[in-house]
mmCIF file of the N, C-alpha and C atoms, coordinates in Angstrom:
data_MODEL
# 
_entry.id   MODEL 
# 
loop_
_atom_site.group_PDB 
_atom_site.id 
_atom_site.type_symbol 
_atom_site.label_atom_id 
_atom_site.label_alt_id 
_atom_site.label_comp_id 
_atom_site.label_asym_id 
_atom_site.label_entity_id 
_atom_site.label_seq_id 
_atom_site.pdbx_PDB_ins_code 
_atom_site.Cartn_x 
_atom_site.Cartn_y 
_atom_site.Cartn_z 
_atom_site.occupancy 
_atom_site.B_iso_or_equiv 
_atom_site.pdbx_formal_charge 
_atom_site.auth_seq_id 
_atom_site.auth_comp_id 
_atom_site.auth_asym_id 
_atom_site.auth_atom_id 
_atom_site.pdbx_PDB_model_num 
ATOM 1   N N  . MET A 1 1  ? 1.247   -20.804 -13.399 1.00 0.00 ? 1  MET A N  1 
ATOM 2   C CA . MET A 1 1  ? 1.070   -21.117 -12.023 1.00 0.00 ? 1  MET A CA 1 
ATOM 3   C C  . MET A 1 1  ? 0.113   -20.802 -11.230 1.00 0.00 ? 1  MET A C  1 
ATOM 4   N N  . ARG A 1 2  ? -0.681  -20.733 -10.308 1.00 0.00 ? 2  ARG A N  1 
ATOM 5   C CA . ARG A 1 2  ? -1.439  -20.417 -9.041  1.00 0.00 ? 2  ARG A CA 1 
ATOM 6   C C  . ARG A 1 2  ? -0.663  -20.729 -7.394  1.00 0.00 ? 2  ARG A C  1 
ATOM 7   N N  . PHE A 1 3  ? -1.038  -19.832 -6.802  1.00 0.00 ? 3  PHE A N  1 
ATOM 8   C CA . PHE A 1 3  ? -0.761  -20.048 -5.329  1.00 0.00 ? 3  PHE A CA 1 
ATOM 9   C C  . PHE A 1 3  ? -1.691  -19.787 -4.357  1.00 0.00 ? 3  PHE A C  1 
ATOM 10  N N  . ALA A 1 4  ? -2.231  -20.007 -3.318  1.00 0.00 ? 4  ALA A N  1 
ATOM 11  C CA . ALA A 1 4  ? -2.721  -19.953 -1.996  1.00 0.00 ? 4  ALA A CA 1 
ATOM 12  C C  . ALA A 1 4  ? -1.553  -19.011 -0.714  1.00 0.00 ? 4  ALA A C  1 
ATOM 13  N N  . ILE A 1 5  ? -2.718  -18.782 -0.433  1.00 0.00 ? 5  ILE A N  1 
ATOM 14  C CA . ILE A 1 5  ? -2.205  -17.713 1.312   1.00 0.00 ? 5  ILE A CA 1 
ATOM 15  C C  . ILE A 1 5  ? -2.729  -18.752 2.348   1.00 0.00 ? 5  ILE A C  1 
ATOM 16  N N  . LEU A 1 6  ? -2.051  -19.503 3.268   1.00 0.00 ? 6  LEU A N  1 
ATOM 17  C CA . LEU A 1 6  ? -2.177  -19.450 4.875   1.00 0.00 ? 6  LEU A CA 1 
ATOM 18  C C  . LEU A 1 6  ? -2.830  -18.973 5.380   1.00 0.00 ? 6  LEU A C  1 
ATOM 19  N N  . LEU A 1 7  ? -3.240  -18.137 6.472   1.00 0.00 ? 7  LEU A N  1 
ATOM 20  C CA . LEU A 1 7  ? -3.160  -17.560 7.378   1.00 0.00 ? 7  LEU A CA 1 
ATOM 21  C C  . LEU A 1 7  ? -4.357  -17.989 8.375   1.00 0.00 ? 7  LEU A C  1 
ATOM 22  N N  . ASP A 1 8  ? -2.942  -17.655 9.554   1.00 0.00 ? 8  ASP A N  1 
ATOM 23  C CA . ASP A 1 8  ? -2.983  -18.383 11.179  1.00 0.00 ? 8  ASP A CA 1 
ATOM 24  C C  . ASP A 1 8  ? -4.039  -16.948 12.121  1.00 0.00 ? 8  ASP A C  1 
ATOM 25  N N  . ALA A 1 9  ? -5.303  -17.131 11.777  1.00 0.00 ? 9  ALA A N  1 
ATOM 26  C CA . ALA A 1 9  ? -5.654  -15.568 12.348  1.00 0.00 ? 9  ALA A CA 1 
ATOM 27  C C  . ALA A 1 9  ? -5.423  -15.301 13.411  1.00 0.00 ? 9  ALA A C  1 
ATOM 28  N N  . GLY A 1 10 ? -5.412  -16.368 14.410  1.00 0.00 ? 10 GLY A N  1 
ATOM 29  C CA . GLY A 1 10 ? -5.169  -15.815 15.742  1.00 0.00 ? 10 GLY A CA 1 
ATOM 30  C C  . GLY A 1 10 ? -3.040  -15.068 15.861  1.00 0.00 ? 10 GLY A C  1 
ATOM 31  N N  . PHE A 1 11 ? -2.606  -16.012 15.300  1.00 0.00 ? 11 PHE A N  1 
ATOM 32  C CA . PHE A 1 11 ? -0.918  -15.418 15.176  1.00 0.00 ? 11 PHE A CA 1 
ATOM 33  C C  . PHE A 1 11 ? -1.400  -14.030 14.076  1.00 0.00 ? 11 PHE A C  1 
ATOM 34  N N  . LEU A 1 12 ? -1.959  -14.302 13.672  1.00 0.00 ? 12 LEU A N  1 
ATOM 35  C CA . LEU A 1 12 ? -1.924  -12.331 12.329  1.00 0.00 ? 12 LEU A CA 1 
ATOM 36  C C  . LEU A 1 12 ? -3.013  -11.938 13.181  1.00 0.00 ? 12 LEU A C  1 
ATOM 37  N N  . LYS A 1 13 ? -3.558  -11.708 14.399  1.00 0.00 ? 13 LYS A N  1 
ATOM 38  C CA . LYS A 1 13 ? -4.180  -10.355 14.657  1.00 0.00 ? 13 LYS A CA 1 
ATOM 39  C C  . LYS A 1 13 ? -3.261  -9.987  15.825  1.00 0.00 ? 13 LYS A C  1 
ATOM 40  N N  . GLN A 1 14 ? -2.037  -10.697 16.488  1.00 0.00 ? 14 GLN A N  1 
ATOM 41  C CA . GLN A 1 14 ? -1.492  -10.598 17.694  1.00 0.00 ? 14 GLN A CA 1 
ATOM 42  C C  . GLN A 1 14 ? -0.347  -10.358 17.246  1.00 0.00 ? 14 GLN A C  1 
ATOM 43  N N  . LYS A 1 15 ? 0.184   -10.247 15.583  1.00 0.00 ? 15 LYS A N  1 
ATOM 44  C CA . LYS A 1 15 ? 1.252   -9.579  14.904  1.00 0.00 ? 15 LYS A CA 1 
ATOM 45  C C  . LYS A 1 15 ? 0.610   -8.349  14.383  1.00 0.00 ? 15 LYS A C  1 
ATOM 46  N N  . LEU A 1 16 ? -0.299  -7.889  13.840  1.00 0.00 ? 16 LEU A N  1 
ATOM 47  C CA . LEU A 1 16 ? -0.676  -6.587  13.133  1.00 0.00 ? 16 LEU A CA 1 
ATOM 48  C C  . LEU A 1 16 ? -1.688  -6.206  14.366  1.00 0.00 ? 16 LEU A C  1 
ATOM 49  N N  . GLY A 1 17 ? -2.328  -6.351  15.289  1.00 0.00 ? 17 GLY A N  1 
ATOM 50  C CA . GLY A 1 17 ? -2.984  -5.894  16.432  1.00 0.00 ? 17 GLY A CA 1 
ATOM 51  C C  . GLY A 1 17 ? -2.460  -6.012  17.872  1.00 0.00 ? 17 GLY A C  1 
ATOM 52  N N  . SER A 1 18 ? -3.382  -5.258  18.858  1.00 0.00 ? 18 SER A N  1 
ATOM 53  C CA . SER A 1 18 ? -3.265  -5.495  20.549  1.00 0.00 ? 18 SER A CA 1 
ATOM 54  C C  . SER A 1 18 ? -4.785  -5.877  20.318  1.00 0.00 ? 18 SER A C  1 
ATOM 55  N N  . ARG A 1 19 ? -4.403  -5.662  22.132  1.00 0.00 ? 19 ARG A N  1 
ATOM 56  C CA . ARG A 1 19 ? -5.754  -5.707  22.919  1.00 0.00 ? 19 ARG A CA 1 
ATOM 57  C C  . ARG A 1 19 ? -7.034  -4.588  22.504  1.00 0.00 ? 19 ARG A C  1 
ATOM 58  N N  . GLU A 1 20 ? -5.875  -3.395  22.531  1.00 0.00 ? 20 GLU A N  1 
ATOM 59  C CA . GLU A 1 20 ? -6.410  -2.613  22.651  1.00 0.00 ? 20 GLU A CA 1 
ATOM 60  C C  . GLU A 1 20 ? -6.596  -1.664  21.662  1.00 0.00 ? 20 GLU A C  1 
ATOM 61  N N  . ILE A 1 21 ? -5.961  -2.319  20.168  1.00 0.00 ? 21 ILE A N  1 
ATOM 62  C CA . ILE A 1 21 ? -6.367  -1.847  18.947  1.00 0.00 ? 21 ILE A CA 1 
ATOM 63  C C  . ILE A 1 21 ? -5.855  -3.340  18.246  1.00 0.00 ? 21 ILE A C  1 
ATOM 64  N N  . PRO A 1 22 ? -7.291  -3.966  17.994  1.00 0.00 ? 22 PRO A N  1 
ATOM 65  C CA . PRO A 1 22 ? -7.560  -5.331  17.410  1.00 0.00 ? 22 PRO A CA 1 
ATOM 66  C C  . PRO A 1 22 ? -7.373  -5.004  15.774  1.00 0.00 ? 22 PRO A C  1 
ATOM 67  N N  . THR A 1 23 ? -6.717  -6.031  15.436  1.00 0.00 ? 23 THR A N  1 
ATOM 68  C CA . THR A 1 23 ? -6.530  -5.451  14.185  1.00 0.00 ? 23 THR A CA 1 
ATOM 69  C C  . THR A 1 23 ? -8.446  -5.840  12.684  1.00 0.00 ? 23 THR A C  1 
ATOM 70  N N  . THR A 1 24 ? -8.008  -5.251  11.638  1.00 0.00 ? 24 THR A N  1 
ATOM 71  C CA . THR A 1 24 ? -8.893  -4.831  10.991  1.00 0.00 ? 24 THR A CA 1 
ATOM 72  C C  . THR A 1 24 ? -8.841  -5.564  9.719   1.00 0.00 ? 24 THR A C  1 
ATOM 73  N N  . ALA A 1 25 ? -10.484 -6.133  9.021   1.00 0.00 ? 25 ALA A N  1 
ATOM 74  C CA . ALA A 1 25 ? -10.366 -6.181  7.558   1.00 0.00 ? 25 ALA A CA 1 
ATOM 75  C C  . ALA A 1 25 ? -9.095  -5.767  6.754   1.00 0.00 ? 25 ALA A C  1 
ATOM 76  N N  . LYS A 1 26 ? -9.277  -4.519  6.499   1.00 0.00 ? 26 LYS A N  1 
ATOM 77  C CA . LYS A 1 26 ? -8.521  -3.946  6.169   1.00 0.00 ? 26 LYS A CA 1 
ATOM 78  C C  . LYS A 1 26 ? -6.839  -4.110  6.196   1.00 0.00 ? 26 LYS A C  1 
ATOM 79  N N  . GLN A 1 27 ? -6.092  -3.969  7.564   1.00 0.00 ? 27 GLN A N  1 
ATOM 80  C CA . GLN A 1 27 ? -4.701  -4.735  7.888   1.00 0.00 ? 27 GLN A CA 1 
ATOM 81  C C  . GLN A 1 27 ? -4.748  -5.866  7.042   1.00 0.00 ? 27 GLN A C  1 
ATOM 82  N N  . ILE A 1 28 ? -5.605  -6.792  6.960   1.00 0.00 ? 28 ILE A N  1 
ATOM 83  C CA . ILE A 1 28 ? -5.386  -8.431  6.417   1.00 0.00 ? 28 ILE A CA 1 
ATOM 84  C C  . ILE A 1 28 ? -5.557  -7.991  5.273   1.00 0.00 ? 28 ILE A C  1 
ATOM 85  N N  . LEU A 1 29 ? -6.644  -7.489  4.591   1.00 0.00 ? 29 LEU A N  1 
ATOM 86  C CA . LEU A 1 29 ? -5.952  -7.615  3.401   1.00 0.00 ? 29 LEU A CA 1 
ATOM 87  C C  . LEU A 1 29 ? -4.977  -6.973  2.346   1.00 0.00 ? 29 LEU A C  1 
ATOM 88  N N  . GLU A 1 30 ? -4.046  -6.043  3.657   1.00 0.00 ? 30 GLU A N  1 
ATOM 89  C CA . GLU A 1 30 ? -3.083  -4.776  2.897   1.00 0.00 ? 30 GLU A CA 1 
ATOM 90  C C  . GLU A 1 30 ? -1.577  -6.083  3.158   1.00 0.00 ? 30 GLU A C  1 
ATOM 91  N N  . PHE A 1 31 ? -2.098  -6.997  4.234   1.00 0.00 ? 31 PHE A N  1 
ATOM 92  C CA . PHE A 1 31 ? -1.002  -7.313  4.464   1.00 0.00 ? 31 PHE A CA 1 
ATOM 93  C C  . PHE A 1 31 ? -0.944  -8.851  3.202   1.00 0.00 ? 31 PHE A C  1 
ATOM 94  N N  . THR A 1 32 ? -2.308  -9.570  3.051   1.00 0.00 ? 32 THR A N  1 
ATOM 95  C CA . THR A 1 32 ? -1.735  -10.347 2.092   1.00 0.00 ? 32 THR A CA 1 
ATOM 96  C C  . THR A 1 32 ? -1.786  -9.461  0.372   1.00 0.00 ? 32 THR A C  1 
ATOM 97  N N  . ASN A 1 33 ? -1.826  -8.609  -0.040  1.00 0.00 ? 33 ASN A N  1 
ATOM 98  C CA . ASN A 1 33 ? -1.364  -7.772  -1.425  1.00 0.00 ? 33 ASN A CA 1 
ATOM 99  C C  . ASN A 1 33 ? -0.412  -8.064  -0.931  1.00 0.00 ? 33 ASN A C  1 
ATOM 100 N N  . LYS A 1 34 ? 0.611   -7.260  0.300   1.00 0.00 ? 34 LYS A N  1 
ATOM 101 C CA . LYS A 1 34 ? 2.057   -7.902  0.142   1.00 0.00 ? 34 LYS A CA 1 
ATOM 102 C C  . LYS A 1 34 ? 2.868   -8.970  0.081   1.00 0.00 ? 34 LYS A C  1 
ATOM 103 N N  . ILE A 1 35 ? 1.520   -9.574  0.186   1.00 0.00 ? 35 ILE A N  1 
ATOM 104 C CA . ILE A 1 35 ? 2.417   -11.118 -0.115  1.00 0.00 ? 35 ILE A CA 1 
ATOM 105 C C  . ILE A 1 35 ? 2.418   -11.598 -1.486  1.00 0.00 ? 35 ILE A C  1 
ATOM 106 N N  . ALA A 1 36 ? 1.134   -11.303 -2.041  1.00 0.00 ? 36 ALA A N  1 
ATOM 107 C CA . ALA A 1 36 ? 0.961   -11.654 -3.583  1.00 0.00 ? 36 ALA A CA 1 
ATOM 108 C C  . ALA A 1 36 ? 1.974   -10.360 -4.627  1.00 0.00 ? 36 ALA A C  1 
ATOM 109 N N  . LYS A 1 37 ? 2.403   -9.547  -3.739  1.00 0.00 ? 37 LYS A N  1 
ATOM 110 C CA . LYS A 1 37 ? 3.188   -8.579  -4.768  1.00 0.00 ? 37 LYS A CA 1 
ATOM 111 C C  . LYS A 1 37 ? 4.396   -9.314  -5.287  1.00 0.00 ? 37 LYS A C  1 
ATOM 112 N N  . ARG A 1 38 ? 5.247   -10.073 -3.877  1.00 0.00 ? 38 ARG A N  1 
ATOM 113 C CA . ARG A 1 38 ? 6.500   -10.699 -3.718  1.00 0.00 ? 38 ARG A CA 1 
ATOM 114 C C  . ARG A 1 38 ? 7.659   -11.116 -5.050  1.00 0.00 ? 38 ARG A C  1 
ATOM 115 N N  . GLU A 1 39 ? 8.087   -10.689 -5.352  1.00 0.00 ? 39 GLU A N  1 
ATOM 116 C CA . GLU A 1 39 ? 9.020   -10.803 -6.532  1.00 0.00 ? 39 GLU A CA 1 
ATOM 117 C C  . GLU A 1 39 ? 8.898   -12.590 -6.925  1.00 0.00 ? 39 GLU A C  1 
ATOM 118 N N  . GLU A 1 40 ? 8.704   -13.178 -6.411  1.00 0.00 ? 40 GLU A N  1 
ATOM 119 C CA . GLU A 1 40 ? 9.085   -14.877 -6.140  1.00 0.00 ? 40 GLU A CA 1 
ATOM 120 C C  . GLU A 1 40 ? 7.517   -15.549 -6.630  1.00 0.00 ? 40 GLU A C  1 
ATOM 121 N N  . LEU A 1 41 ? 6.765   -14.138 -6.655  1.00 0.00 ? 41 LEU A N  1 
ATOM 122 C CA . LEU A 1 41 ? 5.335   -14.735 -7.182  1.00 0.00 ? 41 LEU A CA 1 
ATOM 123 C C  . LEU A 1 41 ? 4.868   -13.597 -8.494  1.00 0.00 ? 41 LEU A C  1 
ATOM 124 N N  . LYS A 1 42 ? 5.910   -13.320 -8.333  1.00 0.00 ? 42 LYS A N  1 
ATOM 125 C CA . LYS A 1 42 ? 5.287   -12.317 -10.163 1.00 0.00 ? 42 LYS A CA 1 
ATOM 126 C C  . LYS A 1 42 ? 4.361   -12.635 -11.084 1.00 0.00 ? 42 LYS A C  1 
ATOM 127 N N  . ASP A 1 43 ? 5.122   -14.476 -11.697 1.00 0.00 ? 43 ASP A N  1 
ATOM 128 C CA . ASP A 1 43 ? 4.806   -14.632 -12.738 1.00 0.00 ? 43 ASP A CA 1 
ATOM 129 C C  . ASP A 1 43 ? 3.498   -15.965 -12.591 1.00 0.00 ? 43 ASP A C  1 
ATOM 130 N N  . HIS A 1 44 ? 2.457   -15.692 -11.331 1.00 0.00 ? 44 HIS A N  1 
ATOM 131 C CA . HIS A 1 44 ? 1.731   -16.518 -10.636 1.00 0.00 ? 44 HIS A CA 1 
ATOM 132 C C  . HIS A 1 44 ? 0.637   -15.789 -10.354 1.00 0.00 ? 44 HIS A C  1 
ATOM 133 N N  . SER A 1 45 ? -0.468  -16.409 -10.215 1.00 0.00 ? 45 SER A N  1 
ATOM 134 C CA . SER A 1 45 ? -2.154  -16.060 -10.030 1.00 0.00 ? 45 SER A CA 1 
ATOM 135 C C  . SER A 1 45 ? -2.385  -15.936 -9.064  1.00 0.00 ? 45 SER A C  1 
ATOM 136 N N  . LEU A 1 46 ? -2.948  -15.594 -8.095  1.00 0.00 ? 46 LEU A N  1 
ATOM 137 C CA . LEU A 1 46 ? -3.722  -15.859 -6.320  1.00 0.00 ? 46 LEU A CA 1 
ATOM 138 C C  . LEU A 1 46 ? -4.438  -16.647 -6.826  1.00 0.00 ? 46 LEU A C  1 
ATOM 139 N N  . HIS A 1 47 ? -4.865  -17.535 -6.202  1.00 0.00 ? 47 HIS A N  1 
ATOM 140 C CA . HIS A 1 47 ? -5.569  -18.547 -6.729  1.00 0.00 ? 47 HIS A CA 1 
ATOM 141 C C  . HIS A 1 47 ? -7.005  -18.573 -5.584  1.00 0.00 ? 47 HIS A C  1 
ATOM 142 N N  . ARG A 1 48 ? -6.118  -18.592 -4.237  1.00 0.00 ? 48 ARG A N  1 
ATOM 143 C CA . ARG A 1 48 ? -7.698  -18.943 -2.843  1.00 0.00 ? 48 ARG A CA 1 
ATOM 144 C C  . ARG A 1 48 ? -6.337  -18.233 -1.056  1.00 0.00 ? 48 ARG A C  1 
ATOM 145 N N  . ILE A 1 49 ? -7.741  -17.542 -0.526  1.00 0.00 ? 49 ILE A N  1 
ATOM 146 C CA . ILE A 1 49 ? -6.847  -17.176 0.823   1.00 0.00 ? 49 ILE A CA 1 
ATOM 147 C C  . ILE A 1 49 ? -7.513  -17.738 1.563   1.00 0.00 ? 49 ILE A C  1 
ATOM 148 N N  . TYR A 1 50 ? -6.883  -18.473 2.413   1.00 0.00 ? 50 TYR A N  1 
ATOM 149 C CA . TYR A 1 50 ? -7.671  -19.178 3.943   1.00 0.00 ? 50 TYR A CA 1 
ATOM 150 C C  . TYR A 1 50 ? -6.853  -18.669 5.201   1.00 0.00 ? 50 TYR A C  1 
ATOM 151 N N  . TYR A 1 51 ? -8.702  -18.691 5.755   1.00 0.00 ? 51 TYR A N  1 
ATOM 152 C CA . TYR A 1 51 ? -8.198  -17.937 7.039   1.00 0.00 ? 51 TYR A CA 1 
ATOM 153 C C  . TYR A 1 51 ? -8.436  -18.591 7.565   1.00 0.00 ? 51 TYR A C  1 
ATOM 154 N N  . CYS A 1 52 ? -7.905  -19.173 9.201   1.00 0.00 ? 52 CYS A N  1 
ATOM 155 C CA . CYS A 1 52 ? -8.431  -20.266 9.625   1.00 0.00 ? 52 CYS A CA 1 
ATOM 156 C C  . CYS A 1 52 ? -8.171  -19.439 11.063  1.00 0.00 ? 52 CYS A C  1 
ATOM 157 N N  . ASP A 1 53 ? -9.738  -18.889 12.058  1.00 0.00 ? 53 ASP A N  1 
ATOM 158 C CA . ASP A 1 53 ? -9.573  -18.478 12.921  1.00 0.00 ? 53 ASP A CA 1 
ATOM 159 C C  . ASP A 1 53 ? -10.873 -19.911 14.092  1.00 0.00 ? 53 ASP A C  1 
ATOM 160 N N  . ALA A 1 54 ? -9.686  -20.458 15.077  1.00 0.00 ? 54 ALA A N  1 
ATOM 161 C CA . ALA A 1 54 ? -10.046 -21.711 15.551  1.00 0.00 ? 54 ALA A CA 1 
ATOM 162 C C  . ALA A 1 54 ? -9.105  -21.782 17.198  1.00 0.00 ? 54 ALA A C  1 
ATOM 163 N N  . GLU A 1 55 ? -9.540  -22.639 17.865  1.00 0.00 ? 55 GLU A N  1 
ATOM 164 C CA . GLU A 1 55 ? -8.706  -22.681 19.351  1.00 0.00 ? 55 GLU A CA 1 
ATOM 165 C C  . GLU A 1 55 ? -8.270  -23.456 19.217  1.00 0.00 ? 55 GLU A C  1 
ATOM 166 N N  . PRO A 1 56 ? -7.223  -23.429 19.802  1.00 0.00 ? 56 PRO A N  1 
ATOM 167 C CA . PRO A 1 56 ? -5.442  -24.681 19.073  1.00 0.00 ? 56 PRO A CA 1 
ATOM 168 C C  . PRO A 1 56 ? -6.160  -25.905 19.807  1.00 0.00 ? 56 PRO A C  1 
ATOM 169 N N  . MET A 1 57 ? -5.257  -27.103 19.232  1.00 0.00 ? 57 MET A N  1 
ATOM 170 C CA . MET A 1 57 ? -6.373  -28.171 19.269  1.00 0.00 ? 57 MET A CA 1 
ATOM 171 C C  . MET A 1 57 ? -5.764  -28.710 21.283  1.00 0.00 ? 57 MET A C  1 
ATOM 172 N N  . SER A 1 58 ? -6.563  -29.513 21.493  1.00 0.00 ? 58 SER A N  1 
ATOM 173 C CA . SER A 1 58 ? -5.958  -29.722 23.303  1.00 0.00 ? 58 SER A CA 1 
ATOM 174 C C  . SER A 1 58 ? -6.139  -31.273 23.525  1.00 0.00 ? 58 SER A C  1 
ATOM 175 N N  . GLY A 1 59 ? -5.268  -31.617 24.261  1.00 0.00 ? 59 GLY A N  1 
ATOM 176 C CA . GLY A 1 59 ? -6.184  -33.389 24.095  1.00 0.00 ? 59 GLY A CA 1 
ATOM 177 C C  . GLY A 1 59 ? -5.653  -34.212 23.811  1.00 0.00 ? 59 GLY A C  1 
# 
């Protein structure tokens, strides 16, 4: 079995960083590695990481 990680960049940047100290690629990589190492996923392999950074939909 394989799995994918879907990241909402706006939410992730807000949770991992701040205006004074923006989120780095290294922090995002560490975060995704933590997800991939979860016990529930031990028998699965990472297929892909989707990273979406877009303005919220309006109107």
